[in-house]
N, C-alpha and C positions, 0 to 999 in steps of 0.2 A: 801614875799611869803604868799599866802593864807593858812589859817590854814587847815591842813589835816583832821581835824575832822568835817569839814563842810559837809553838805549833797551835796552841789555843784551840779555837773552834773550827779546825779544818773541815770537820764533817758538816758543820752548818753551812760552810761555803759550798760544799759539794751539793747539799740540798738546794741551795739557791740556784745552782747551775742546772737543775734537772730539766728545764725546758730549753736551756742554752748550754749544751755540754761543755765541759772544760776542754779548751783547745790544747793545753799541755798540762802535764802533772806538775804544777808550779806551786810549791808549798808556800813560798814567800808571798806570792800574790793572794793565795787562799787565806793566809793568816790576816793580811791587811783587810781583805773584804769581810772576813768573819768578824773582825772587831767592829767594823761599821754596822754589820747586821745585828750584832748584839746590842749596840747602843740604840739602834732603831727599835728593836724588840722591847727594850727596857723603857723606852720613852713613849711619846704619843703615837709613834708609828705602829706599836703593837696592836692597837685597836683597829687600825686600818688593815693590817695583815689578817687579823682574826676574822674580820668580816667576810673575807674571801676564802676562808679555809674550812675544811670539813674536819670535825673532831671524831676520833674513833679510838677503840681499844687496841691493844697490841698483843693479842694472843691468837694463835692459829686454830681453825676448826680441827677437831680430832680426826676428821675424815682425811685431812691432808697430811697427817703425820704418821699414818699407819705403816707405810712402806718407804724404804729409802730407794730412790731411783738409781739406775746404774750410773757409773762414772761417765763424765762427758766424753763424747767422741772428739777427734781432732776437728779443727775448723775445716769446713768444706764437706763434712759428712752429715747427711740428713738423718733424723731419727728413724729408727726402724719402723715404728708404727705410724709415723706421719701425723700424730696428734698435735694440734695447735691450741691446747687448752688444759685446764685443770678439771678435776671431778666436780667441784662446786666453786661458785664465786666466793671470793674472800670477803667475809663479813668483818674480819679484823686482819691485821698484818703483823706477823711475828718478825721483828727485825733480824733474828738470827737464822732465818730460813732463806734458801735459794729457790725462788719460785720459777725462774726462767733463766736460760743460758742461750748464748748464740750458738748456732750450728754452722752457719755460713756468714761470711762478711765479704764485701767487695775489697779489692786490693787497696792497700794503703792505709787501712785502719790500724793505727798504732797505739792510741791511748784508749784504755778500756776502763769502765766504771760500773759498779753495781751498788745499789743502796735500797734498803727496805725499812719501812717504819713510817715515821712522821716526816714527810717531805714538805717543801714550801707550799705545795698545792693541796696538802692534807695527807692522810694516810695513803700509802701506795707503794708500788715497786717500780724501780727505774733501772734500766740497763742501757748503757751507751757506749759508743765507739766513735772516735774521730781520727782524722789524719794529722792532728797536731798543729794545723795552720791557724793563724789568726787574721789572715789577709783574705784577698779575693779567692785564694785557693782552698778556703775552708770547706771541708766535707764532713758529714757525720751521719750516723745511724742511731736512732734511739728506739727503745721499746718501753712501753708503760703498761702496767696492769693496775686497774682501778678497783676499789672495793665494790661490793654488790650495790647496785642502784646508783652509782656515781657516773655521770655522763662525761665523756671527753670534752676538754675545753679547747679554745682557740690557741694556736701557738703564739709565743712571744716574738716580737720583731725587734731587730737591732735599732730601728728608727724610733722605737717607742710608740709608734702609731698602732691603734687597735687593728687586729686582723679581722676583716669582715668575711663571713662565710659566703662562698660562691656555690656554684653547681656541684653536685656530687654524682659519681658514676659507680655502677656496680663493679665490685672487685671479684677476685677468685673465691671459690668455695674453700672455707677454712673452718676447721673443727666441726665439720658436718653441716655448716650453715653458710649463709650469704655474708659477704663483707662489702664494704663501701670505701671508695676513694673520696675523701673530703678535700675541698680546695678552699683556700683563704687568700685574701688580698695581701700585698706587701712582701711577698717572697723575693728575696734578693737574687736567688739562683733557683734552678729547677728543684722542685720539691714534690714529694709524694707523701700523703698521710693516709695510711691504710688502717681501717678499724673493723673489728669483728668481736663477737662474744666468745671469750675463752671459756666461759661457762654461762648458764642461763643468768641473765641480768648482770653479767660481769664483763666489762669492756676491756679489750686489749687494743693497743695502737702501735704501729710501726711508722716512724717518720724518717724519711730519707732526704737528705739535703745536699745538693751540689755534686753528686757523684757523676763520673764521666759517662757511665752507662745509663740507659733509660731508667729514670728513677722509679717508675711504677713496676717495671720488671724486677728491679733490684729489691724494692719493698716486698714484692710477692715472694721472691726467693728467700729473703731473710725470714719472713713470716712462716713459710712452709718448713724451714729448717730449725726453728726454735725448739728447744727442749724444755719441757715443763716438769716440775716436781716440787718437793718440799724438804730437801735434805738440808743439813746444817751448813751454814757458811763456814768454810775453812778459814781460820785466823792464825796469825803468826804468834799468838800468845794467849794465855788465859789471865783473867783478872779476878783476884779474890779480894775480900776486904771492903767491897763497896757497901756503904751503909744500907741496911735493909729497907729504909724508907724511900730509896731511890728506885725508879722504874726505868728500864731501858726503853728508849724511844727511837733509836736509829742505829743501824750498822752501815758503814760505808767502806767500800774497798775500791781502790784504783791501782792500775798498773800501766806503766809506759814500756813499750817494747823497744823503744829506741835505745841507742847507746849514748851515755851510760844508762843502763836500765834502772828504773826506779819504781817503787810501789809504796802504797800507804794503806793501812787498815785501822779502823777505829770504831769506838763505841761511844754513845751519848746516853746519859741518864738524866732524869729530872725528878724532883720531889712532887711536882704538880700532878694532880689526877688526870686521867685520860679525858675527863669531862671539861677540863680547863681549856681556855682559848689556846690554840696552837702557838700563837706568839708568846704567850705567857710561859708555856712549856719550854720553848726554846730559849727564853731569857734567863732561866734558872737551871743551869746544867753543870754536870761533871762530864768531861770528855777525856778519854784515854786513847792515844794513838801510837802506832808503831810504824816506822818507816825505815827504808834501807839507808844505812849510813853512807855518806860520801864525804871524804875529807876535802873540804873546800877552804882554801886559804886566801882567796881573792875577795877583799871586802866588797867589791862591786857585784859579786855573784849573789844571786837571790838566795842561794842555799848556803851562804857563808856560815861557817861554824864559829860562834862567838860566845865562848863560855865565860862565866864570871864567878864560878865556884866549882867544887867537886862534890860528888856523892858516890859513896861506895867505891871509891877509886876511879870513877869515871868523870871526865870533864862534863860540866853541866851549866845551864843558865837558869837562874831563878828570878822571878819578879812578882811583885804583889802590891795591892793597894786596896784599902777599904774592905779587907777580908777576902778579896779575890786573890788567887795565886795561879801562876803559870810556871811550869817546870819542864825543861827538856834535858834529857840525859843522853850524851853522845856516845856512840860506838860501844853499845852494850852487846858484845859478841857480834858486831857487824850491823847493829840496828840502833836507831834512835827511839827512845821512849818519851812520849810527851803526855803531860797531865795538865789539864786546865780546869780550875775549880772556881765557880762563881759563888764563893762564900757558903758552900754547902758542907765543907769539911772543917774540922777545928783548925786553928792556926798551925801551920806546918804540915797540914794534911796531905799535900801533894808529895812531900818528901817521905812521909810515913807510908803512903800508898805505893810508892815505887817498888819496894821489895815484893809486893804482892802481884806484880806484873811478871808472869813467868813465860819467858820466850821459848819457842820451839828450839830443838837441839842446835840447828844451824840456820838461824834466820837469814844469813847472807845468801843462802841457796833456796830460800822459800819463794814460792810463786803463789799468786792468787788463783782462785778457781776460774778466772776469766779466760785463761789461755793455757793450753797444754801443748 
């Protein structure tokens, strides 16, 4: 069995949380859930997942890569032009592009997340923020961009009961057109779901849950302040040496603004073609992740550092079984580097790939693009 303390498929876990945002940036919980998701995808559950997912390629239309948008303004500042969309709807999603950023968020949003590429619901873009609570105080805001022609779906409920669509109401004018407030049964707290077309035949959605202010007013303010573009996702490292037959399917970035501050950034590749079932694509992956190092010596802490070997002078933990390998290297200039391989690399491939992960000059001071 692979060691449960490996970073492993953290990004797959973040994909799983796209409709139910992560309440805290909890690496240990993410690892355990990711292991369960991989076993599901590799077994009979893959067929069930695939039936509900949309398959798509992972390159961006040339029209969206021509110009680099300006750097994001601080939270609370609305975009100058007030646009709430892109020039054209996404026919494919490039995981390495930032298509949307928050411009304003209600108070208390501490945990931020962005991911693009192959999500659990199919190709798309997800942006989320939450207050970090897991109890009745839970609040979050999410933004979703769907590829051209894909309709928004019902939200997931904690109860597991299907959410039944109710009446809809006209929303504010967004991106030069009408929007709609959709409603669904089963919401545990006040909820607003605001939808509009960010480009012809391309749907955007803002979902606000549990905020203290009026949820519809909050959703409107979030939507009007969003900043759209197609600049490159800033990452704390570059990765060379990935086999040429592997195709990137997801980039995920998370940051917690609480103290101690923490962040994670990672990439996922697969050898499966874009035409393969999404469950199959996620079951055969190579993932590389970088996170902020924290020296935890308490074995009961979920972020406990538990090395069993060394690599390049750094404490590390290595595990493997049946060709699968997981490696985490601790405190590489203030960061942890994790590599998880589902038998796509030769034996010892995770350790061979580690030197090809080149960190930024001072990763301990690095921030995601999610907050400035």
